[in-house]
C-alpha positions as CSV (number, residue, x, y, z in Angstrom):
1,M,11.5,-19.7,-3.6
2,K,8.5,-19.3,-5.8
3,K,6.3,-21.2,-3.5
4,I,7.6,-18.8,-0.5
5,I,6.7,-15.7,-2.6
6,L,3.3,-17.0,-3.6
7,F,2.5,-18.1,0.1
8,T,3.6,-14.7,1.4
9,A,1.5,-12.8,-1.2
10,C,-1.7,-14.9,-0.3
11,A,-1.1,-14.6,3.5
12,L,-0.8,-10.8,3.3
13,L,-4.1,-10.6,0.8
14,C,-6.1,-13.0,3.2
15,A,-4.8,-11.3,6.4
16,G,-6.8,-8.3,5.6
17,T,-10.0,-9.7,6.1
18,A,-9.5,-10.6,9.7
19,L,-8.4,-7.3,10.8
20,S,-10.4,-4.2,12.1
21,Q,-10.6,-0.6,10.9
22,N,-11.5,2.2,13.3
23,Y,-13.6,4.3,10.8
24,K,-16.2,3.5,7.9
25,H,-15.8,6.6,5.7
26,A,-13.2,9.3,5.0
27,I,-13.0,12.0,2.7
28,G,-9.9,14.3,2.1
29,L,-6.9,15.6,0.0
30,R,-3.7,13.7,-1.4
31,A,-1.2,15.9,-2.7
32,G,2.3,15.3,-4.0
33,G,4.1,14.2,-7.0
34,S,2.6,16.2,-9.9
35,N,-1.1,16.7,-8.6
36,A,-3.6,17.0,-5.8
37,A,-6.7,14.8,-5.6
38,L,-9.8,14.8,-3.7
39,T,-10.3,11.4,-2.0
40,Y,-13.1,9.4,-0.7
41,K,-12.4,6.1,1.0
42,Q,-15.1,3.5,2.2
43,H,-14.3,0.3,4.3
44,L,-16.4,-2.3,3.0
45,N,-15.6,-4.7,5.8
46,A,-12.8,-5.3,8.4
47,G,-9.9,-5.5,6.1
48,N,-11.1,-4.0,2.6
49,A,-11.8,-0.6,1.3
50,F,-12.7,1.0,-1.9
51,E,-11.0,4.4,-2.7
52,V,-11.9,7.1,-5.3
53,M,-9.6,9.7,-6.3
54,A,-10.4,12.9,-8.5
55,W,-7.8,15.4,-9.8
56,F,-7.5,18.2,-12.3
57,G,-4.4,19.3,-14.2
58,F,-2.4,16.1,-14.2
59,Y,-1.6,16.0,-18.1
60,E,-2.2,19.7,-18.8
61,A,-4.1,22.6,-17.2
62,S,-7.5,21.6,-18.5
63,S,-7.3,17.9,-18.0
64,F,-9.3,15.6,-15.5
65,S,-8.5,12.2,-14.2
66,A,-10.3,9.8,-11.7
67,A,-9.1,6.6,-10.2
68,G,-10.8,3.7,-8.3
69,L,-8.8,1.5,-6.1
70,Y,-9.7,-1.8,-4.2
71,E,-7.6,-1.8,-1.1
72,W,-6.5,-4.2,1.6
73,T,-5.5,-2.7,5.0
74,Q,-4.0,-4.2,8.1
75,P,-2.6,-2.8,11.4
76,V,1.1,-2.3,11.7
77,I,1.5,-1.3,15.5
78,N,-2.3,-1.1,16.6
79,N,-5.4,-0.1,14.8
80,D,-4.6,3.5,14.5
81,F,-1.3,2.8,12.3
82,N,-2.2,0.8,9.2
83,L,-0.6,-0.5,6.1
84,Y,-2.7,-0.4,2.9
85,Y,-2.1,-1.7,-0.5
86,G,-4.3,-2.3,-3.6
87,V,-5.0,-2.1,-7.3
88,G,-7.5,-0.3,-9.6
89,G,-7.7,1.7,-12.7
90,H,-8.3,5.2,-13.9
91,L,-9.8,7.2,-16.8
92,G,-8.6,10.7,-18.0
93,A,-9.3,13.4,-20.4
94,A,-7.2,16.2,-21.7
95,A,-8.4,18.5,-24.6
96,N,-9.1,16.0,-27.5
97,K,-7.5,13.1,-25.7
98,F,-8.7,10.2,-23.5
99,A,-6.7,7.8,-21.3
100,I,-7.3,4.5,-19.3
101,G,-4.9,2.6,-17.4
102,I,-4.1,0.7,-14.3
103,D,-3.0,1.9,-10.9
104,A,-1.4,0.4,-7.9
105,I,-1.0,1.8,-4.2
106,V,1.0,1.1,-1.1
107,G,0.9,3.3,2.0
108,L,0.8,4.0,5.7
109,E,-2.2,5.7,7.4
110,Y,-2.4,7.0,11.0
111,K,-5.7,7.8,12.4
112,I,-5.6,10.1,15.4
113,P,-7.4,8.3,18.4
114,N,-10.5,10.3,19.5
115,A,-10.2,12.7,16.6
116,P,-12.0,12.3,13.1
117,I,-8.6,13.0,11.2
118,A,-6.3,10.5,9.4
119,F,-2.8,11.2,7.8
120,S,-1.3,9.0,5.2
121,L,1.8,8.7,3.1
122,D,1.5,6.7,-0.2
123,Y,3.1,5.6,-3.3
124,K,0.8,5.3,-6.3
125,P,2.3,4.2,-9.7
126,S,0.1,4.3,-12.8
127,V,0.5,3.3,-16.4
128,N,-1.8,4.4,-19.3
129,F,-2.8,1.8,-21.9
130,M,-4.8,4.1,-24.4
131,N,-3.9,7.4,-26.0
132,L,-2.1,9.7,-23.5
133,N,1.3,8.0,-23.4
134,A,1.9,9.0,-19.9
135,Y,2.8,7.1,-16.7
136,G,3.0,8.2,-13.2
137,L,5.9,5.8,-11.6
138,F,6.9,8.5,-9.2
139,D,3.7,9.5,-7.4
140,L,4.5,9.8,-3.8
141,A,1.9,11.8,-1.8
142,L,0.8,12.9,1.7
143,G,-2.8,12.7,2.5
144,I,-5.2,14.2,5.1
145,K,-8.7,12.8,5.6
146,F,-11.8,13.6,7.7
147,T,-13.1,10.4,9.0
148,F,-16.8,9.4,9.9
């Protein structure tokens, strides 16, 4: 059973490199859970992307946080409807506190054909390792992006 799980995980991770994306860059808004974030996504090659998110007010009104995620993408139905998943980390600051932690993400994205707009629904749990003893295990959000 362990071999089947390991093989499946490796196949999913490797499959992303053989697949295509129909945009190179995207900038947008991700809202849900307990915050709203500005996002920027850049596809590095056919199945890999890097996404940066920045938001204010997650821990308290004057706080700021940013996350960086390495993502793998693969088509679910066609190249306009994709599954993405990834890992990364975040930094945050609130008043006299500082946080550092890890993040994961899994989601579905739909790119409207012949239009520079994409919609997404994703789940992004996170855990802090330093100072701010917070975690975001229930961060489900909707996103809209302008693609170019």
